[in-house]
N, C-alpha and C positions, 0 to 999 in steps of 0.2 A: 480642279484649278490648274493652268496651266503652271510647270514650273520651270527654273530656267537659273543653273548656277553663274555668278561672275565673280566667282574668287579664281585664279590662279590652280593650277597644280600644286599642291603640297606634297613631297616625297613620301611614298608609306603612308597616307592619312588620304581618307574616302572625303571625295566635294560632300560638303550639305549640299541637298535643291532648296532653293530657298524662289517661293511664288514672286513671279515680275509684277503683279497685280496682290494686295491684300484687301480684301472686304469683311466689314465688319459690321454689324449689324448692333444699333445702339437704339433706343428711344424710338424704333421705327421708322428711323434714318440708317440709306446705308451708306457706311463707309466705304470708299474705293481709291486705295492710298498705293502710288507708282511705287514700285521699291524696285529700282536699278539704283541705289546710288552708288555704287562707286562706278558706276557705268555715266553720272550725273543726272536721270533716271531718262537715259536714250529712248524715245519712242521705237521699238525692238517689232518685228510682226507677233511674238508673243506676246507684244504684252498690250500691244493692238487691239488684237482678236481679242484677248482679255475682256479688254476693256468694254469694245463690244457687245461680249457673249452677256458682259455682268449685267449694261444698262439695260438690257430686253430684258434679263431676269428681272432686276427691280421695277420694270416700266411692267409687267405683267406680276408681280406679287401682288396681294394685295394688303401684307402686312408693312412694306414699304411705302410712305408718303412722299421723301424728298432722298436724296444723294450729296452727298460732300463730296469732293472730287480734292483730292488731296496729295501729297507726296513724300515721299520717308526721306532722312539725312539731311535737311534744313536747307545747306547751300544752295541746291539746286531744284526747283518745282521739276524742268524736263530739259536738257536742253536740247528737245528737238531731237531731229530722225536720229538712228544710227548710221553714222556714214560707212561703218565697220560694215556694217548686213549685206548681202549680197556683192564683198569686192573682189569676187570667185568673178562675176558676170560683167560684160561689157558695162561700161558705164553710162549709156543710152539707157539701155536694158535695169541696172540695177534704179539708177533715175527713177521710169516708170514705174516698178516696183513698190518704191517709197511713196511715191504718187499714190499710188493705187492703193495702200495702207492707209494713209493721211487720210484718204478722199473718205472712205468708208470707216474712218475712226471718227471724223465731224460730221459726218451725215448722219451718224448712231448718236451724237450729241442735239445735231437738229431737230431727228426726229423721236426723243427722249419727251415721252409726257407728262411728266411731273416736274415739284421744284429742284431746278440741281444748282448748287452754290460749288464756288472756288473757290478753296484756301489753301492762298499762297507764299506759301515763308520765303524761298529765297529766288532766282533770279528763271525766268518763264524765257525761254526763246525762241524763236522758230517757230514748230510745231508747238512745243510747252505752250509759247501764247497763245498761239490757235485754241487747244484745248480750254483754257482756262476764261478766254473773252468769249465763250461760246455758251458759259453760265449764266444763270438767271440775275446772279449778284455775285459778285467779286469779291474778296474777305482778302487783303495783302498784310503782310505783316510789315513791320516798318522799314528791314532794309531790302523788301522783295523790288524787282525790278519788272518791266515788260522788254522784251526787245524782238524786230524782225530783220536779222541781219542781212537777209540775204543779197541786195543790194552792192552790199560793201565786197561780196564774192564774186561779184558781176552775174547775179542770179535774177531771171524777174522770178516774183511770187502773185500771180493773179490772185490764189487764193487768198492771201493774205491782207491784201488789199480790200477784197470783200468782205473780209471776216472783221477786218476793222473799220473799213467805212461801216458794216452794217449796224456794230456798237458803238461809235462815239465820231461818226460822223470824218468830213474830206479834210479837215483840219486833224484830224490825230494821222489820218492814212498817210496826210503827206510827210509828217515827220518823222514817224514810225516807221514807214513803208518803202518810203523813197529816199529819205535821209539817212533812213536806217540809225535813228535816234533814237535810244536806251532809256525808256521812261522809269520812272523812279515811283518810289509806291505815292509821294504825295502830288506829283502829279500825273500819276493815270488820274486821280481822282476829279481832279480839276479838270481833266480833258473829257473824264465820261468815261475812260475808259474800265475805273473799276468805283466798288460804292463803297470803300472803307478801307482804313488802314487799322490795326491795330499793334499793338505791343505783345511780342512773340506770348507773353504770358497767357496771355487772351483770345491768342488769334483761333485755336483753333472751337474754345469755347462759344465763341461769337458766331463763330459757322455752322455749329453746332445750334446752336440758339436760332439762328434768319432759316436757316432751312426746315426745323419744329414748325414754327409760324407761316412760314409760306406753306405747310404741311397742312396747317388747319382750315384752307380754304376749299373750297368745292374743288374739287380736284377733277374732277368731271370738267367741268367751264374753264379751268388752266388748262386741261392738255387739248381743248379747243382755240384757244388764244394762244397758244403757246405753237400750233400746228399754221394758226395764221400767219406769226410774228412769225416765224420762218420762212414763210413759205417762198418767197422773194430771195432771200438770201439760199434756201435749197439747190433753186435754179442755174442761180451766179456760180458754186461750188462745182456745182456737175461742168459748166463749159469751163470755166477756170481748169479743172482737172482733166477735161476734155482735147475737144477741137482747138481749144488757144492756146494750149500747154503744149498740143502737137506742132501747132504750128510754131511756138517759140522753139520749142526743140529742132524742128529744119533752119530759124531761123542763127541759131547757133551753129548749125553743123557741129552735132554733138559736139558743144565746147560739157568743160568738166562740171559745171556749176551746177547747185542742186535745188535752183526752183522748181513749187511747186503750184 
């Protein structure tokens, strides 16, 4: 497992190396836990490449029937892209590098063939919300929220629009992406963005139970259905992160926003 430390240097003491993604297997369910709580679980290169690799491994593993995607720290599921990464590169190059990483991550979630449950305890922002919204079931804690704040930063996000619209339709996309509204847990269920709100004490247990229940169906049929379900969205993701985003870059003439 790729490892990375988020702790500052401590004089005279070695830095502990912590995995940015924790993988635990329990009752034939793979728990993949984002683990950069000191950095609000921001999506850096190591975390995203690790997540892609873990999803592919779980897909191949006959002993795994489902995956739960969760996060360490409680307060923030994920704050989205790590804007500090690639800060030594020109702004446009850094933006395109982050976009390519997120594209590969969301495509891996679309291509995953087994049941996938998101367990969101805190805030899921930008790319972090996209990861959650690509799950088959989304379980939110009472204080969880979903948001796509890019428009407030002057950045277009066709990728966010595609994912939100595919999950919950035009009204949800208008509120969440075009208006930049933060959607709390109860409203997320009303809009169809999430499936269940639970007390923190029972959140992970409920997500695990849902994953096991889904894992009891025919996984061959589930894979075939899931491939069809994500077929159109997959094409939109490629367009949103490719030609259309290149046009946005040109239209912005190198603006410093970080839309994907």
